[in-house]
C-alpha beads as a LAMMPS data file, in Angstrom:
LAMMPS data file: protein, C-alpha beads

302 atoms
301 bonds

1 atom types
1 bond types

-500.0 500.0 xlo xhi
-500.0 500.0 ylo yhi
-500.0 500.0 zlo zhi

Masses

1 110.0

Atoms # bond

1 1 1 -332.949 -119.667 -214.263
2 1 1 -331.409 -118.412 -217.522
3 1 1 -333.879 -116.484 -219.726
4 1 1 -334.646 -117.946 -223.131
5 1 1 -334.942 -115.555 -226.073
6 1 1 -333.885 -115.062 -229.657
7 1 1 -330.348 -114.060 -228.618
8 1 1 -329.535 -117.441 -227.079
9 1 1 -329.317 -120.736 -228.921
10 1 1 -327.634 -124.082 -228.474
11 1 1 -327.046 -124.379 -232.213
12 1 1 -324.054 -123.126 -234.183
13 1 1 -324.051 -122.026 -237.779
14 1 1 -324.905 -124.985 -239.981
15 1 1 -326.077 -127.064 -237.004
16 1 1 -329.642 -128.368 -237.336
17 1 1 -329.760 -129.964 -233.857
18 1 1 -330.332 -133.508 -235.103
19 1 1 -328.253 -134.853 -232.196
20 1 1 -331.289 -134.242 -229.982
21 1 1 -333.122 -136.958 -231.945
22 1 1 -330.774 -139.689 -230.727
23 1 1 -332.804 -140.382 -227.579
24 1 1 -329.759 -139.921 -225.352
25 1 1 -330.763 -136.454 -224.150
26 1 1 -333.044 -135.958 -221.161
27 1 1 -335.710 -133.329 -220.637
28 1 1 -334.479 -129.752 -220.765
29 1 1 -336.711 -128.857 -217.827
30 1 1 -337.955 -131.363 -215.268
31 1 1 -341.159 -129.439 -214.482
32 1 1 -344.118 -130.226 -216.707
33 1 1 -345.406 -127.428 -218.954
34 1 1 -348.812 -126.016 -218.003
35 1 1 -351.851 -127.262 -219.940
36 1 1 -353.032 -125.011 -222.792
37 1 1 -356.217 -124.114 -220.937
38 1 1 -356.962 -124.424 -217.263
39 1 1 -360.366 -123.692 -215.698
40 1 1 -360.398 -120.688 -213.365
41 1 1 -359.624 -121.446 -209.740
42 1 1 -362.710 -121.755 -207.566
43 1 1 -362.567 -120.122 -204.131
44 1 1 -364.151 -122.716 -201.845
45 1 1 -364.566 -123.031 -198.115
46 1 1 -361.698 -125.530 -197.976
47 1 1 -359.409 -123.135 -199.819
48 1 1 -360.317 -120.338 -197.405
49 1 1 -359.554 -122.652 -194.506
50 1 1 -356.207 -123.558 -196.071
51 1 1 -355.399 -119.872 -196.593
52 1 1 -356.088 -119.125 -192.921
53 1 1 -353.913 -122.099 -191.952
54 1 1 -351.046 -120.975 -194.234
55 1 1 -351.269 -117.385 -192.980
56 1 1 -350.988 -118.610 -189.392
57 1 1 -347.963 -120.833 -190.108
58 1 1 -346.303 -118.017 -192.015
59 1 1 -346.957 -115.421 -189.303
60 1 1 -345.767 -117.511 -186.376
61 1 1 -342.911 -119.313 -188.157
62 1 1 -343.888 -122.866 -187.178
63 1 1 -344.055 -126.103 -189.130
64 1 1 -347.577 -126.849 -190.322
65 1 1 -348.919 -130.211 -191.467
66 1 1 -351.708 -130.538 -194.052
67 1 1 -353.189 -133.823 -195.230
68 1 1 -356.191 -135.053 -197.179
69 1 1 -357.304 -137.733 -199.672
70 1 1 -356.089 -137.486 -203.270
71 1 1 -357.902 -135.158 -205.634
72 1 1 -359.567 -132.844 -203.110
73 1 1 -357.525 -129.772 -204.100
74 1 1 -354.573 -129.629 -201.679
75 1 1 -351.989 -128.874 -204.356
76 1 1 -354.288 -126.470 -206.218
77 1 1 -354.930 -124.467 -203.060
78 1 1 -351.240 -124.381 -202.151
79 1 1 -350.209 -123.247 -205.638
80 1 1 -352.941 -120.613 -205.639
81 1 1 -351.798 -119.318 -202.257
82 1 1 -348.156 -119.092 -203.334
83 1 1 -348.899 -117.737 -206.818
84 1 1 -346.898 -120.620 -208.284
85 1 1 -348.620 -120.577 -211.682
86 1 1 -347.891 -116.869 -212.118
87 1 1 -344.311 -117.394 -210.913
88 1 1 -343.613 -120.200 -213.382
89 1 1 -345.163 -118.245 -216.242
90 1 1 -343.117 -115.153 -215.352
91 1 1 -339.884 -117.152 -215.283
92 1 1 -340.613 -118.776 -218.630
93 1 1 -341.396 -115.656 -220.682
94 1 1 -339.010 -112.929 -219.545
95 1 1 -336.076 -111.776 -221.648
96 1 1 -332.748 -110.183 -220.789
97 1 1 -333.991 -106.782 -221.968
98 1 1 -337.265 -106.700 -220.069
99 1 1 -338.019 -108.983 -217.151
100 1 1 -341.386 -107.387 -216.551
101 1 1 -342.906 -106.885 -213.105
102 1 1 -342.762 -109.672 -210.564
103 1 1 -346.281 -111.159 -210.184
104 1 1 -348.167 -109.364 -207.431
105 1 1 -349.372 -112.577 -205.807
106 1 1 -345.765 -113.789 -205.447
107 1 1 -344.818 -110.550 -203.704
108 1 1 -347.805 -110.767 -201.378
109 1 1 -347.314 -114.414 -200.419
110 1 1 -343.488 -114.513 -200.288
111 1 1 -343.929 -118.264 -200.412
112 1 1 -341.679 -120.853 -202.073
113 1 1 -343.283 -124.005 -203.474
114 1 1 -341.169 -127.163 -203.615
115 1 1 -342.076 -130.677 -204.767
116 1 1 -339.468 -133.412 -204.213
117 1 1 -339.071 -135.990 -206.940
118 1 1 -340.077 -139.594 -206.292
119 1 1 -336.448 -140.659 -205.877
120 1 1 -335.141 -137.389 -204.436
121 1 1 -331.547 -137.723 -203.277
122 1 1 -329.918 -135.976 -200.337
123 1 1 -328.124 -133.644 -202.726
124 1 1 -331.292 -132.759 -204.645
125 1 1 -333.098 -131.791 -201.465
126 1 1 -330.095 -129.882 -200.124
127 1 1 -330.042 -127.871 -203.339
128 1 1 -333.781 -127.706 -203.954
129 1 1 -334.929 -126.216 -200.656
130 1 1 -332.571 -123.207 -200.579
131 1 1 -332.854 -122.785 -204.350
132 1 1 -336.648 -122.423 -204.255
133 1 1 -336.569 -120.093 -201.255
134 1 1 -333.662 -117.942 -202.440
135 1 1 -335.353 -117.328 -205.790
136 1 1 -338.379 -115.785 -204.035
137 1 1 -336.146 -113.572 -201.889
138 1 1 -334.252 -112.358 -204.950
139 1 1 -337.557 -111.616 -206.704
140 1 1 -338.656 -109.406 -203.797
141 1 1 -335.307 -107.595 -203.969
142 1 1 -335.660 -107.085 -207.701
143 1 1 -339.149 -105.647 -207.306
144 1 1 -337.990 -103.136 -204.698
145 1 1 -334.556 -102.172 -206.017
146 1 1 -334.752 -103.157 -209.710
147 1 1 -331.590 -105.151 -209.172
148 1 1 -330.407 -108.257 -207.330
149 1 1 -327.235 -107.736 -205.339
150 1 1 -327.128 -109.712 -202.055
151 1 1 -323.908 -107.938 -201.077
152 1 1 -325.688 -104.578 -201.126
153 1 1 -329.238 -105.582 -200.211
154 1 1 -328.364 -108.037 -197.492
155 1 1 -331.966 -108.744 -196.401
156 1 1 -332.307 -111.376 -199.123
157 1 1 -329.276 -113.381 -198.005
158 1 1 -330.060 -116.890 -196.777
159 1 1 -333.588 -116.554 -198.212
160 1 1 -334.245 -113.860 -195.644
161 1 1 -337.205 -112.375 -197.499
162 1 1 -339.038 -115.668 -197.965
163 1 1 -341.644 -116.138 -195.235
164 1 1 -343.108 -119.557 -196.033
165 1 1 -341.949 -122.771 -197.679
166 1 1 -344.623 -125.223 -198.892
167 1 1 -343.421 -128.779 -199.551
168 1 1 -345.944 -130.743 -201.606
169 1 1 -345.928 -134.557 -201.835
170 1 1 -344.132 -134.702 -198.496
171 1 1 -344.869 -138.452 -198.345
172 1 1 -341.953 -138.886 -200.757
173 1 1 -339.462 -137.713 -198.148
174 1 1 -337.634 -140.540 -196.456
175 1 1 -336.108 -140.317 -192.983
176 1 1 -333.064 -138.421 -194.238
177 1 1 -335.245 -136.027 -196.220
178 1 1 -337.392 -135.236 -193.182
179 1 1 -334.241 -134.584 -191.171
180 1 1 -333.062 -132.229 -193.919
181 1 1 -336.336 -130.301 -193.693
182 1 1 -335.992 -130.001 -189.931
183 1 1 -332.404 -128.825 -190.258
184 1 1 -333.346 -126.257 -192.912
185 1 1 -336.215 -124.996 -190.741
186 1 1 -333.920 -124.619 -187.727
187 1 1 -331.439 -122.530 -189.712
188 1 1 -333.976 -120.122 -191.248
189 1 1 -336.661 -117.769 -190.056
190 1 1 -339.687 -118.921 -192.016
191 1 1 -342.702 -121.164 -191.697
192 1 1 -342.848 -124.571 -193.394
193 1 1 -345.931 -126.505 -194.530
194 1 1 -345.762 -130.219 -195.327
195 1 1 -348.594 -131.488 -197.553
196 1 1 -349.287 -135.198 -197.766
197 1 1 -351.783 -138.021 -197.739
198 1 1 -353.862 -139.184 -194.748
199 1 1 -351.580 -141.029 -192.345
200 1 1 -348.620 -138.691 -192.708
201 1 1 -349.481 -137.213 -189.307
202 1 1 -349.054 -140.665 -187.740
203 1 1 -345.831 -141.316 -189.629
204 1 1 -344.255 -138.033 -188.475
205 1 1 -345.099 -138.887 -184.877
206 1 1 -342.246 -141.412 -185.094
207 1 1 -339.754 -138.549 -185.566
208 1 1 -339.970 -136.601 -182.283
209 1 1 -337.420 -133.939 -183.252
210 1 1 -339.509 -132.899 -186.254
211 1 1 -342.897 -133.647 -184.708
212 1 1 -342.211 -131.384 -181.724
213 1 1 -341.799 -128.448 -184.108
214 1 1 -345.243 -128.886 -185.723
215 1 1 -347.363 -126.056 -184.397
216 1 1 -350.459 -126.306 -186.617
217 1 1 -352.332 -129.056 -188.443
218 1 1 -355.003 -128.892 -191.108
219 1 1 -357.094 -131.687 -192.627
220 1 1 -358.186 -130.890 -196.176
221 1 1 -361.672 -132.310 -196.724
222 1 1 -363.721 -132.917 -199.899
223 1 1 -366.270 -130.349 -201.031
224 1 1 -369.723 -130.455 -199.522
225 1 1 -372.603 -131.212 -201.940
226 1 1 -373.772 -127.576 -201.833
227 1 1 -370.282 -126.261 -202.652
228 1 1 -369.796 -128.786 -205.426
229 1 1 -373.150 -127.791 -206.932
230 1 1 -372.012 -124.160 -206.950
231 1 1 -368.709 -125.142 -208.605
232 1 1 -370.529 -127.134 -211.273
233 1 1 -372.795 -124.169 -211.999
234 1 1 -369.726 -122.230 -213.125
235 1 1 -368.215 -125.124 -215.086
236 1 1 -371.267 -126.453 -216.931
237 1 1 -373.018 -124.696 -219.839
238 1 1 -376.154 -122.707 -218.975
239 1 1 -379.428 -124.568 -218.661
240 1 1 -381.096 -124.599 -222.090
241 1 1 -384.779 -123.949 -222.641
242 1 1 -386.517 -127.298 -222.419
243 1 1 -389.973 -128.706 -221.988
244 1 1 -389.183 -130.211 -218.563
245 1 1 -388.213 -126.882 -216.994
246 1 1 -384.597 -127.907 -216.425
247 1 1 -385.394 -130.995 -214.366
248 1 1 -383.093 -133.216 -216.446
249 1 1 -380.206 -130.755 -216.048
250 1 1 -380.725 -130.500 -212.286
251 1 1 -380.884 -134.285 -212.010
252 1 1 -377.656 -134.567 -214.009
253 1 1 -375.914 -132.136 -211.644
254 1 1 -377.145 -134.137 -208.643
255 1 1 -375.799 -137.307 -210.285
256 1 1 -372.374 -135.702 -210.762
257 1 1 -372.353 -134.625 -207.108
258 1 1 -373.215 -138.156 -205.998
259 1 1 -370.620 -139.830 -208.231
260 1 1 -367.688 -137.534 -207.447
261 1 1 -368.359 -137.114 -203.706
262 1 1 -366.705 -133.689 -203.624
263 1 1 -363.455 -134.770 -205.320
264 1 1 -362.041 -132.054 -207.610
265 1 1 -359.999 -134.465 -209.702
266 1 1 -362.959 -136.724 -210.379
267 1 1 -365.048 -133.701 -211.314
268 1 1 -362.505 -132.694 -213.967
269 1 1 -362.279 -136.203 -215.372
270 1 1 -366.038 -136.674 -215.436
271 1 1 -366.691 -133.281 -217.057
272 1 1 -364.119 -134.107 -219.744
273 1 1 -365.950 -137.325 -220.555
274 1 1 -369.311 -135.508 -220.525
275 1 1 -367.975 -132.999 -223.063
276 1 1 -366.786 -135.877 -225.240
277 1 1 -370.152 -137.680 -225.090
278 1 1 -372.175 -134.546 -225.861
279 1 1 -369.881 -133.614 -228.767
280 1 1 -370.001 -137.094 -230.316
281 1 1 -373.776 -137.235 -230.086
282 1 1 -374.299 -133.555 -230.969
283 1 1 -376.265 -132.934 -227.797
284 1 1 -377.010 -129.482 -226.415
285 1 1 -378.267 -130.582 -222.996
286 1 1 -376.707 -132.584 -220.169
287 1 1 -378.977 -135.339 -218.892
288 1 1 -378.579 -138.128 -216.314
289 1 1 -378.126 -140.559 -219.194
290 1 1 -375.189 -138.536 -220.505
291 1 1 -373.602 -138.521 -217.048
292 1 1 -374.050 -142.282 -216.661
293 1 1 -372.514 -142.875 -220.100
294 1 1 -369.546 -140.685 -219.210
295 1 1 -369.142 -142.454 -215.862
296 1 1 -368.821 -145.840 -217.562
297 1 1 -365.607 -144.625 -219.231
298 1 1 -363.955 -143.851 -215.889
299 1 1 -362.344 -145.874 -213.120
300 1 1 -363.796 -144.007 -210.165
301 1 1 -363.504 -146.577 -207.408
302 1 1 -366.777 -145.780 -205.688

Bonds

1 1 1 2
2 1 2 3
3 1 3 4
4 1 4 5
5 1 5 6
6 1 6 7
7 1 7 8
8 1 8 9
9 1 9 10
10 1 10 11
11 1 11 12
12 1 12 13
13 1 13 14
14 1 14 15
15 1 15 16
16 1 16 17
17 1 17 18
18 1 18 19
19 1 19 20
20 1 20 21
21 1 21 22
22 1 22 23
23 1 23 24
24 1 24 25
25 1 25 26
26 1 26 27
27 1 27 28
28 1 28 29
29 1 29 30
30 1 30 31
31 1 31 32
32 1 32 33
33 1 33 34
34 1 34 35
35 1 35 36
36 1 36 37
37 1 37 38
38 1 38 39
39 1 39 40
40 1 40 41
41 1 41 42
42 1 42 43
43 1 43 44
44 1 44 45
45 1 45 46
46 1 46 47
47 1 47 48
48 1 48 49
49 1 49 50
50 1 50 51
51 1 51 52
52 1 52 53
53 1 53 54
54 1 54 55
55 1 55 56
56 1 56 57
57 1 57 58
58 1 58 59
59 1 59 60
60 1 60 61
61 1 61 62
62 1 62 63
63 1 63 64
64 1 64 65
65 1 65 66
66 1 66 67
67 1 67 68
68 1 68 69
69 1 69 70
70 1 70 71
71 1 71 72
72 1 72 73
73 1 73 74
74 1 74 75
75 1 75 76
76 1 76 77
77 1 77 78
78 1 78 79
79 1 79 80
80 1 80 81
81 1 81 82
82 1 82 83
83 1 83 84
84 1 84 85
85 1 85 86
86 1 86 87
87 1 87 88
88 1 88 89
89 1 89 90
90 1 90 91
91 1 91 92
92 1 92 93
93 1 93 94
94 1 94 95
95 1 95 96
96 1 96 97
97 1 97 98
98 1 98 99
99 1 99 100
100 1 100 101
101 1 101 102
102 1 102 103
103 1 103 104
104 1 104 105
105 1 105 106
106 1 106 107
107 1 107 108
108 1 108 109
109 1 109 110
110 1 110 111
111 1 111 112
112 1 112 113
113 1 113 114
114 1 114 115
115 1 115 116
116 1 116 117
117 1 117 118
118 1 118 119
119 1 119 120
120 1 120 121
121 1 121 122
122 1 122 123
123 1 123 124
124 1 124 125
125 1 125 126
126 1 126 127
127 1 127 128
128 1 128 129
129 1 129 130
130 1 130 131
131 1 131 132
132 1 132 133
133 1 133 134
134 1 134 135
135 1 135 136
136 1 136 137
137 1 137 138
138 1 138 139
139 1 139 140
140 1 140 141
141 1 141 142
142 1 142 143
143 1 143 144
144 1 144 145
145 1 145 146
146 1 146 147
147 1 147 148
148 1 148 149
149 1 149 150
150 1 150 151
151 1 151 152
152 1 152 153
153 1 153 154
154 1 154 155
155 1 155 156
156 1 156 157
157 1 157 158
158 1 158 159
159 1 159 160
160 1 160 161
161 1 161 162
162 1 162 163
163 1 163 164
164 1 164 165
165 1 165 166
166 1 166 167
167 1 167 168
168 1 168 169
169 1 169 170
170 1 170 171
171 1 171 172
172 1 172 173
173 1 173 174
174 1 174 175
175 1 175 176
176 1 176 177
177 1 177 178
178 1 178 179
179 1 179 180
180 1 180 181
181 1 181 182
182 1 182 183
183 1 183 184
184 1 184 185
185 1 185 186
186 1 186 187
187 1 187 188
188 1 188 189
189 1 189 190
190 1 190 191
191 1 191 192
192 1 192 193
193 1 193 194
194 1 194 195
195 1 195 196
196 1 196 197
197 1 197 198
198 1 198 199
199 1 199 200
200 1 200 201
201 1 201 202
202 1 202 203
203 1 203 204
204 1 204 205
205 1 205 206
206 1 206 207
207 1 207 208
208 1 208 209
209 1 209 210
210 1 210 211
211 1 211 212
212 1 212 213
213 1 213 214
214 1 214 215
215 1 215 216
216 1 216 217
217 1 217 218
218 1 218 219
219 1 219 220
220 1 220 221
221 1 221 222
222 1 222 223
223 1 223 224
224 1 224 225
225 1 225 226
226 1 226 227
227 1 227 228
228 1 228 229
229 1 229 230
230 1 230 231
231 1 231 232
232 1 232 233
233 1 233 234
234 1 234 235
235 1 235 236
236 1 236 237
237 1 237 238
238 1 238 239
239 1 239 240
240 1 240 241
241 1 241 242
242 1 242 243
243 1 243 244
244 1 244 245
245 1 245 246
246 1 246 247
247 1 247 248
248 1 248 249
249 1 249 250
250 1 250 251
251 1 251 252
252 1 252 253
253 1 253 254
254 1 254 255
255 1 255 256
256 1 256 257
257 1 257 258
258 1 258 259
259 1 259 260
260 1 260 261
261 1 261 262
262 1 262 263
263 1 263 264
264 1 264 265
265 1 265 266
266 1 266 267
267 1 267 268
268 1 268 269
269 1 269 270
270 1 270 271
271 1 271 272
272 1 272 273
273 1 273 274
274 1 274 275
275 1 275 276
276 1 276 277
277 1 277 278
278 1 278 279
279 1 279 280
280 1 280 281
281 1 281 282
282 1 282 283
283 1 283 284
284 1 284 285
285 1 285 286
286 1 286 287
287 1 287 288
288 1 288 289
289 1 289 290
290 1 290 291
291 1 291 292
292 1 292 293
293 1 293 294
294 1 294 295
295 1 295 296
296 1 296 297
297 1 297 298
298 1 298 299
299 1 299 300
300 1 300 301
301 1 301 302
């Protein structure tokens, strides 16, 4: 990826770039920019289980299969394990003069994270898999040697220093795409994890050549009520002094646990609505009524 700094520009002298306003130009980068603020990652029992699963796949060099309902934190856990957020931030801010140190988590995990597009073509997958893995190998080389030269430091050739490849949204892969993954796995010495929705394990059973290479499986489950209560304690404001001794706040937390049923994505959406309701009404305390009002603005499905 070419660094972006003050020394590089697409504009010439006297060019104000108005051609980009024509609507004929596509996105400069296909990956979405990170949100301005993101809540700190919560280490849960499910994330620890995923980490153990990923470590095992990486150590033994098998294909691992992970599935779970939407919104339970599969992608968040995988990105946290691979250090993907730190990797993307590092790639977006370095300059030609000073790349800065490679993120420590990336060096520890040596894991490439790849998400196929909805209409991924054969060519995109053929380029995307080795591209994601080779970039990690080159980063390890750069950290150790302060240079990237695969003709001198031959360990990084053919993504040789990448130990794990995580493929998110694996449900998007058609038959040809799955065959490409199997072929890439056969030609490299690394583990591969496929992350998808419930039912992907049954679908892959129809492809015996790939299915026979799956050595480990992991079902990602929603948070338990106790874990979700602990997560909410870190996300919600402290309990204010009140005449009821905090009963209303505790009841509101129990209501959130019941509504969201351990789903991370629903928790985020519901907390956003709760913040909106409390700000509009200038409230300093979260009550069951506030939670119910926030819930009415959501399509939760249960």
